[in-house]
N, C-alpha and C positions, 0 to 999 in steps of 0.2 A: 503494500498499499504504498510505504515509505518513497519510495522510485516513481510512483504515478502522481503523487503529491507532487513531489520536486518536476516531474516535466511539466504538471498541466502549471505552475508555478515561472517555472523556464518560459513557457509559453506567454503566462503575462508579464510579465517583463518584458519579454519581448515588443511588448504590442502596448509597452509603456503603463500599464497598470503596478499598483503597489497594492497587493491584497492585505494587509496585518490580519487581517477576522477570519479564518478560517466557516466559522460559525455563521458570518453574517451573510445576508442577500445577494447572490455575484453583481446583481440587475445594480447594486446600491456600487457598484465600481464602473460599470460598463456605459460608458459613455452617450454610444451612440453605436449602427447597424451595420456600422462601419467594421468598428471596434470586434462587437460581438463575432464578424463572420471574418474575419483576418482570427481571433482566438480558437473560433471552428476548425477551420481547417490548418490551424496552427498545431489543434490536439490533434487531428486523422494524420498527421503528417511526421509527427514526434512518437506516434505508437503507432502508426504504419494499420491505420484502421482505419471505415467511412465508418462516419453517424451514422444511426439511425434516425428515420424524421422526428422522433419523439425528442432529441436534442436538439432543435434546430429553430428554437423556441427558447425566447432568455426566459421566459416566466418558467421553463422546467429547469433549467439548470440547476435550480437549489442556491446551493452553497458551498465553497469549494469540499468541505467535505462528503458533503450527497455525488457532490459529481465526481470526486473522486472511488469513489464506494461501485458508484455504476459503469466509471470506465473500468473498477478494476473485473467486476462481473461483465463487462461485454470483452476486455483481452480474454479470461478464461475461457471463454466460451465458442476460441478460436481455435 
């Protein structure tokens, strides 16, 4: 799980985000749709996966810990 958290954080930093509270809703950190799309693409690239449509709504991301758990489940299923 820590590996996925590190990778998510790398994507955030590459997109100019400093997420300092992993329990806070990600929607509070993502300023616009362009940044959101860049984060989705960055996660897909860094994890070498294609995210299902459920991940393509900013409201569905939850917080960083939620996202990491869902991504871990997704990666484990591959």
